[in-house]
VMD Tcl script that draws the C-alpha trace (Angstrom):
set ca {
  {-15.14 14.01 -9.76}
  {-18.04 11.63 -9.08}
  {-16.64 8.39 -7.58}
  {-18.35 5.26 -6.40}
  {-16.32 3.15 -3.86}
  {-17.44 -0.47 -3.47}
  {-16.50 -1.98 -0.13}
  {-16.25 -0.06 3.18}
  {-13.52 -2.18 4.71}
  {-10.18 -0.73 5.81}
  {-9.01 0.12 2.23}
  {-12.40 1.40 1.08}
  {-12.96 3.61 4.12}
  {-9.41 4.96 3.93}
  {-9.84 5.84 0.27}
  {-13.20 7.50 1.04}
  {-11.60 9.55 3.81}
  {-8.77 10.68 1.48}
  {-10.99 11.55 -1.48}
  {-13.87 13.12 0.41}
  {-11.45 15.66 1.85}
  {-10.60 16.83 -1.68}
  {-14.07 18.01 -2.80}
  {-14.97 14.85 -4.67}
  {-18.55 13.56 -4.81}
  {-18.19 10.16 -3.10}
  {-20.72 7.34 -2.71}
  {-19.73 4.33 -0.62}
  {-21.43 0.95 -1.12}
  {-21.42 -1.95 1.37}
  {-23.70 -4.61 2.82}
  {-22.91 -3.50 6.38}
  {-25.41 -0.67 7.24}
  {-23.92 -0.06 10.68}
  {-20.44 0.53 9.20}
  {-21.86 2.87 6.54}
  {-23.81 4.93 9.10}
  {-20.64 5.38 11.17}
  {-18.66 6.56 8.12}
  {-21.49 8.82 6.98}
  {-21.43 10.57 10.37}
  {-17.68 11.25 10.06}
  {-17.29 11.94 6.32}
  {-19.08 14.08 3.75}
  {-20.25 11.13 1.61}
  {-23.35 9.35 0.38}
  {-23.85 5.66 1.28}
  {-25.83 2.86 -0.32}
  {-26.52 -0.51 1.40}
  {-26.41 -3.59 -0.80}
  {-24.22 -6.11 -2.70}
  {-21.68 -4.15 -4.74}
  {-22.05 -6.05 -8.00}
  {-25.88 -5.85 -8.32}
  {-27.01 -3.61 -11.20}
  {-29.80 -2.12 -9.10}
  {-27.40 -1.21 -6.24}
  {-24.93 0.42 -8.64}
  {-27.80 2.34 -10.22}
  {-28.92 3.61 -6.75}
  {-25.27 4.65 -6.09}
  {-25.36 6.84 -9.21}
  {-23.72 4.55 -11.79}
  {-25.35 6.33 -14.69}
  {-23.13 9.44 -14.38}
  {-20.20 8.19 -12.28}
  {-16.68 9.14 -13.52}
  {-14.99 6.30 -11.69}
  {-15.72 3.06 -9.80}
  {-13.23 1.81 -7.26}
  {-14.09 -1.82 -6.39}
  {-12.21 -2.83 -3.17}
  {-14.52 -5.32 -1.49}
  {-13.03 -8.43 0.15}
  {-14.08 -10.57 -2.84}
  {-12.02 -10.53 -6.08}
  {-15.00 -11.98 -7.91}
  {-17.39 -9.22 -6.70}
  {-14.85 -6.59 -7.71}
  {-14.46 -8.00 -11.23}
  {-18.21 -8.53 -11.79}
  {-18.96 -4.93 -10.55}
  {-16.57 -3.51 -13.15}
  {-18.20 -5.63 -15.83}
  {-21.69 -4.37 -14.82}
  {-20.48 -0.75 -14.69}
  {-18.96 -1.09 -18.18}
  {-21.92 -2.88 -19.73}
  {-24.79 -0.87 -18.25}
  {-23.35 2.51 -17.50}
  {-20.20 2.86 -19.67}
  {-18.25 4.09 -16.61}
  {-15.05 5.76 -17.90}
  {-12.57 4.53 -15.25}
  {-12.95 1.16 -13.52}
  {-10.43 0.19 -10.81}
  {-10.53 -3.20 -9.06}
  {-8.60 -4.77 -6.23}
  {-7.62 -8.35 -7.23}
  {-5.60 -10.40 -4.75}
  {-5.44 -13.94 -6.11}
  {-2.32 -14.71 -8.17}
  {-4.50 -17.29 -10.03}
  {-6.19 -14.27 -11.69}
  {-3.22 -11.89 -11.78}
  {-1.05 -14.32 -13.65}
  {-3.43 -14.25 -16.63}
  {-3.27 -10.70 -17.96}
  {-5.41 -11.58 -21.00}
  {-8.37 -11.67 -18.66}
  {-8.27 -7.93 -18.08}
  {-9.19 -6.00 -21.22}
  {-12.32 -4.37 -22.70}
  {-13.26 -7.58 -24.60}
  {-13.00 -9.81 -21.46}
  {-13.09 -8.19 -17.97}
  {-13.14 -4.42 -18.62}
  {-10.95 -3.27 -15.74}
  {-8.78 -0.24 -16.48}
  {-6.56 -0.44 -13.42}
  {-5.74 -3.55 -11.40}
  {-4.57 -3.08 -7.82}
  {-2.94 -5.80 -5.76}
  {-2.21 -4.48 -2.27}
  {-0.19 -7.55 -1.47}
  {2.14 -6.88 -4.46}
  {2.38 -3.17 -3.61}
  {3.42 -4.03 -0.04}
  {5.88 -6.70 -1.20}
  {7.56 -4.24 -3.59}
  {7.69 -1.62 -0.79}
  {9.36 -4.02 1.71}
  {11.88 -5.08 -0.97}
  {12.96 -1.43 -1.40}
  {13.35 -1.08 2.35}
  {15.57 -4.23 2.44}
  {17.70 -2.81 -0.44}
  {18.21 0.42 1.53}
  {18.74 -0.51 5.22}
  {18.33 2.49 7.47}
  {15.58 4.09 5.36}
  {12.09 4.71 6.78}
  {10.46 4.96 3.31}
  {11.74 4.36 -0.23}
  {9.50 5.39 -3.06}
  {10.09 5.01 -6.87}
  {9.45 7.62 -9.54}
  {10.05 7.66 -13.30}
  {10.29 3.85 -13.48}
  {12.71 3.66 -10.57}
  {15.28 6.09 -12.04}
  {14.55 8.53 -9.19}
  {13.83 7.65 -5.55}
  {12.40 9.63 -2.67}
  {13.86 8.38 0.61}
  {12.94 9.18 4.20}
  {15.75 8.87 6.74}
  {15.95 9.70 10.44}
  {19.11 11.76 11.00}
  {21.29 10.54 13.88}
  {24.32 11.89 15.77}
  {27.48 11.08 13.86}
  {26.02 11.67 10.38}
  {28.44 14.01 8.53}
  {25.67 16.50 7.69}
  {23.98 16.50 11.10}
  {24.62 19.88 12.77}
  {25.48 21.46 9.44}
  {23.56 23.61 6.93}
  {21.90 21.96 3.96}
  {24.02 24.05 1.56}
  {27.06 22.01 2.74}
  {25.65 18.87 1.17}
  {27.25 19.61 -2.19}
  {30.68 20.17 -0.54}
  {30.41 16.85 1.27}
  {29.54 14.94 -1.92}
  {31.23 16.52 -4.93}
  {29.72 15.29 -8.17}
  {26.58 13.81 -6.50}
  {23.30 15.69 -6.90}
  {20.53 15.40 -4.30}
  {17.69 17.61 -3.05}
  {16.18 17.64 0.46}
  {12.44 17.94 -0.23}
  {11.23 18.29 3.34}
  {12.22 17.93 6.97}
  {9.88 16.93 9.76}
  {11.10 17.96 13.20}
  {9.10 16.61 16.17}
  {6.26 15.95 13.80}
  {6.08 19.40 12.23}
  {7.23 20.20 8.67}
  {10.15 22.52 7.98}
  {10.62 23.90 4.44}
  {14.28 23.29 3.71}
  {16.52 26.23 2.67}
  {20.24 26.49 2.20}
  {20.81 27.71 5.75}
  {18.52 25.14 7.35}
  {20.57 23.11 9.92}
  {19.91 19.32 10.11}
  {19.35 18.16 13.69}
  {19.62 14.67 15.12}
  {16.20 12.90 15.06}
  {14.94 14.95 12.08}
  {12.98 12.93 9.57}
  {14.56 13.97 6.25}
  {12.97 13.34 2.85}
  {15.49 13.62 -0.01}
  {15.32 12.97 -3.73}
  {18.20 11.52 -5.78}
  {18.95 9.25 -8.68}
  {18.75 5.63 -7.63}
  {22.52 5.12 -7.90}
  {23.21 7.95 -5.43}
  {20.77 7.04 -2.63}
  {23.28 5.18 -0.47}
  {25.83 8.04 -0.65}
  {23.22 10.61 0.49}
  {22.00 8.38 3.31}
  {25.59 8.18 4.56}
  {25.50 11.99 5.12}
  {22.58 11.69 7.52}
  {23.41 8.53 9.53}
  {25.96 5.85 9.82}
  {25.24 3.37 7.00}
  {23.75 0.12 8.07}
  {25.46 -3.12 6.94}
  {23.83 -4.87 3.90}
  {21.03 -7.21 4.87}
  {21.82 -10.95 4.89}
  {19.48 -12.77 7.30}
  {15.71 -12.21 7.25}
  {12.93 -13.95 9.25}
  {9.37 -13.58 7.96}
  {6.48 -14.21 10.31}
  {3.42 -15.27 8.36}
  {3.13 -17.35 5.21}
  {0.11 -15.68 3.67}
  {0.05 -13.85 0.32}
  {2.60 -11.16 1.31}
  {4.95 -13.46 3.27}
  {5.03 -15.92 0.36}
  {5.57 -13.25 -2.33}
  {8.31 -11.57 -0.32}
  {10.16 -14.91 0.29}
  {9.95 -15.74 -3.41}
  {11.27 -12.30 -4.38}
  {14.32 -12.24 -2.01}
  {15.33 -15.87 -1.35}
  {17.93 -15.83 -4.15}
  {19.81 -12.90 -2.55}
  {19.30 -13.39 1.15}
  {19.14 -16.12 3.82}
  {15.40 -16.32 4.49}
  {13.37 -18.19 7.11}
  {9.58 -18.12 7.22}
  {7.49 -19.05 10.29}
  {3.83 -20.02 10.18}
  {1.60 -21.81 12.70}
  {-0.63 -23.59 10.10}
  {0.63 -27.05 9.03}
  {-1.19 -26.83 5.69}
  {0.33 -23.43 4.94}
  {3.86 -24.54 5.81}
  {3.48 -27.59 3.56}
  {2.37 -25.35 0.67}
  {5.27 -22.93 1.36}
  {7.80 -25.79 1.38}
  {6.57 -26.82 -2.09}
  {6.69 -23.31 -3.52}
  {9.95 -22.05 -2.04}
  {13.31 -23.41 -3.22}
  {15.83 -21.88 -0.83}
  {13.79 -20.52 2.09}
  {13.75 -22.47 5.38}
  {10.09 -23.06 6.37}
  {9.29 -23.43 10.11}
  {6.05 -24.59 11.72}
  {5.50 -22.62 14.92}
  {4.43 -19.42 16.62}
  {6.45 -16.33 15.69}
  {5.88 -14.91 19.16}
  {7.44 -18.02 20.78}
  {10.63 -16.74 22.55}
  {12.19 -20.22 22.55}
  {11.70 -20.74 18.83}
  {13.12 -17.29 17.98}
  {16.18 -17.96 20.14}
  {16.67 -21.36 18.44}
  {16.60 -19.63 15.06}
  {19.31 -17.11 16.13}
  {17.07 -14.05 16.24}
  {20.00 -12.09 17.75}
  {21.89 -12.47 14.45}
  {18.89 -11.57 12.28}
  {19.14 -8.36 10.22}
  {15.40 -7.91 9.61}
  {12.33 -9.42 11.21}
  {9.16 -8.88 9.15}
  {5.83 -9.58 10.86}
  {3.38 -10.06 8.02}
  {0.48 -12.13 9.41}
  {-3.22 -11.16 9.04}
  {-3.37 -10.37 12.77}
  {-1.92 -6.93 13.45}
  {-1.84 -7.41 17.27}
  {0.17 -10.64 16.75}
  {2.46 -8.73 14.33}
  {3.13 -5.98 16.92}
  {3.81 -8.44 19.75}
  {6.11 -10.72 17.68}
  {8.01 -7.72 16.30}
  {8.44 -6.24 19.81}
  {9.73 -9.58 21.08}
  {12.11 -9.99 18.13}
  {13.51 -6.53 18.81}
  {13.97 -7.29 22.52}
  {15.79 -10.54 21.66}
  {18.27 -8.74 19.44}
  {16.95 -8.47 15.88}
  {18.68 -5.48 14.22}
  {15.54 -4.08 12.62}
  {11.89 -5.05 12.88}
  {8.97 -4.31 10.51}
  {5.31 -4.93 11.16}
  {2.27 -4.96 8.96}
  {-0.35 -2.75 10.67}
  {-3.71 -1.75 9.34}
  {-5.00 0.72 11.95}
  {-3.51 4.22 11.69}
  {-3.86 4.67 15.46}
  {-1.64 1.67 16.03}
  {0.95 2.98 13.58}
  {1.34 6.25 15.50}
  {1.51 4.29 18.74}
  {4.35 1.92 17.93}
  {6.50 3.28 15.12}
  {10.04 4.44 16.08}
  {9.63 3.87 19.85}
  {9.02 0.09 19.60}
  {8.95 -0.95 15.98}
  {11.38 0.42 13.39}
  {8.96 0.50 10.48}
  {5.17 0.11 10.52}
  {3.84 -0.89 7.08}
  {0.32 0.21 6.14}
  {-1.29 -1.65 3.21}
  {-3.85 1.18 2.93}
  {-1.21 3.81 2.37}
  {0.39 1.74 -0.38}
  {-2.95 1.16 -2.04}
  {-4.17 4.73 -1.70}
  {-1.11 6.09 -3.50}
  {-1.74 3.93 -6.56}
  {-5.43 4.98 -6.59}
  {-4.74 8.68 -6.24}
  {-2.73 8.76 -9.44}
  {-5.97 8.06 -11.33}
  {-7.98 10.66 -9.44}
  {-5.58 13.60 -9.77}
  {-6.33 16.11 -12.52}
  {-3.65 16.94 -15.07}
  {-1.26 14.27 -16.34}
  {-0.29 12.72 -12.96}
  {1.47 9.33 -13.43}
  {2.55 8.59 -9.85}
  {1.36 9.48 -6.38}
  {2.73 8.41 -3.01}
  {0.86 9.16 0.17}
  {3.26 10.10 2.96}
  {3.14 10.50 6.76}
  {-0.16 8.64 7.05}
  {-1.76 10.82 4.36}
  {-0.76 14.29 5.61}
  {1.88 14.81 2.87}
  {2.10 13.69 -0.70}
  {4.73 13.17 -3.43}
  {3.55 13.54 -7.04}
  {5.13 12.78 -10.43}
  {3.41 14.97 -13.06}
  {4.11 15.30 -16.75}
  {4.45 18.83 -18.20}
  {2.66 19.47 -21.54}
  {2.25 22.41 -23.89}
  {4.45 25.46 -24.28}
  {5.14 28.68 -22.42}
  {1.95 30.23 -23.88}
  {-0.58 27.70 -22.55}
  {1.27 25.98 -19.61}
  {2.05 27.44 -16.22}
  {5.26 25.45 -15.94}
  {6.73 24.72 -19.42}
  {9.45 27.10 -20.43}
  {9.78 28.46 -16.93}
  {12.58 28.13 -14.43}
  {11.66 26.59 -11.04}
  {12.07 30.02 -9.37}
  {9.42 31.49 -11.76}
  {6.78 28.83 -11.05}
  {4.18 29.94 -8.47}
  {4.25 26.85 -6.22}
  {1.75 26.57 -3.34}
  {3.06 26.98 0.26}
  {5.10 24.04 1.44}
  {5.59 22.63 -2.11}
  {8.93 21.87 -3.58}
  {10.11 20.52 -6.96}
  {12.69 17.91 -6.20}
  {13.73 16.51 -9.56}
  {12.98 16.53 -13.30}
  {13.27 13.39 -15.43}
  {13.89 14.18 -19.12}
  {14.05 10.95 -21.13}
  {16.71 8.91 -19.32}
  {18.31 11.97 -17.71}
  {17.73 12.73 -14.03}
  {17.99 16.42 -13.23}
  {17.97 17.43 -9.55}
  {15.95 20.68 -9.50}
  {17.54 24.05 -8.71}
  {16.06 27.53 -8.83}
  {17.33 27.98 -12.46}
  {16.21 24.57 -13.76}
  {13.85 25.19 -16.73}
  {10.94 22.81 -17.30}
  {10.54 21.55 -20.85}
  {7.47 19.91 -22.43}
  {7.11 16.15 -21.64}
  {9.40 16.46 -18.59}
  {8.39 14.34 -15.61}
  {8.41 16.64 -12.59}
  {8.57 15.22 -9.05}
  {7.01 17.41 -6.39}
  {6.72 17.12 -2.61}
  {3.76 18.67 -0.75}
  {3.96 18.84 3.06}
  {0.24 19.90 3.13}
  {-2.10 18.00 0.80}
  {-4.69 20.80 0.97}
  {-2.76 22.46 -1.83}
  {-3.05 19.48 -4.25}
  {-5.75 21.27 -6.37}
  {-3.32 24.17 -6.88}
  {-0.58 21.77 -8.04}
  {-3.05 20.05 -10.38}
  {-3.93 23.38 -11.93}
  {-0.30 24.07 -12.59}
  {-0.04 21.01 -14.80}
  {-3.35 21.48 -16.65}
  {-2.84 22.89 -20.16}
  {-4.85 25.87 -21.39}
  {-7.52 25.18 -24.04}
  {-5.31 26.56 -26.89}
  {-3.21 23.43 -26.52}
  {-6.02 21.31 -27.83}
}
mol new
graphics top color blue
foreach p $ca { graphics top sphere $p radius 0.5 }
foreach p [lrange $ca 0 end-1] q [lrange $ca 1 end] { graphics top cylinder $p $q radius 0.2 }
display resetview
């Protein structure tokens, strides 16, 4: 696929890195020539220097025959105009734009072929907010990802001593939870993947990815670790877009405090938030945190624009007694450095954004993609089409399907029914199939499985 990425910032460069490794023809556009040279040295991509929305720049980038434009510059306006130019001059089939400002996002009539022709709107702030909300709903989880409109969830949990299943074989899971279906999709032990089988023994400190219907998630988590108490008290550091959205989303169900060091921001927050306590101050101020009873806080979320400040304030909150700390971190090297040892959960806006982009790049009818373990693994929701004659999956039991190495089918969603996949589960046409890949090199093989032969058309 020929893809033009506009903006070589952290999201743009992360997307380029992900897509260039999958045999796509990538051109990256930015005004910063030094940044582009560095990326060109490291990745197999073309680069073009210039303002992303200029017709001449888009033409030099190959706009005439591009399959997709992904506009992720730091300017909402540039992203929107670039999509308009691509549509008007080049009839680009797929136009994706990052738009942050709620003032635009609240007016959906703006985004259609007659107004601003953007096919897919991406708001990293909203994606991160939704992600944090799921983590709050499932205390103890490392990741919680939705599939099939939230009917199925993929959850990552670190197994700990005392969990009923720890030290036991996976095939005992059904005996422990009669009537509850779940499937362990993958296990990462000391950073390396293990393909789960019935006789695989769960060890303490294993990172276990399992798939279950939303209503059964808590029961399965209880098999791998002692269940955390429900979350009541939350402190948010940073009143920017994500901090504000999160406070608005959770203040009716939790006791929320938000700390920001900017007087203008705190005034705006006080006007917008009805039940949240807004505090003017430094989230890394030990005295302030102690005054606000940090030791009785269930979750401390560091969500400022400064990742170093996020790491330091989260570390301090943890040392002062916060039960769990989360930190917004952009650099992958920082994530590996601090997660689990110092900070319970490192949240990467890029990973959340890349997943939503990949769903539109994947071949076959792929409706959902989640990038896992900093991009090394991937979870995919694909729709099966056709019949046994022209499809490699329809009409076949899971055991018959030639899955690539390290790939498991975790669940099948048929209408409103959630079916946890077993070896004899047969795929039907229009089923939503949820797969887990521990090695994303095999994504093209999975895509081919879900592509229908020409006879179908």
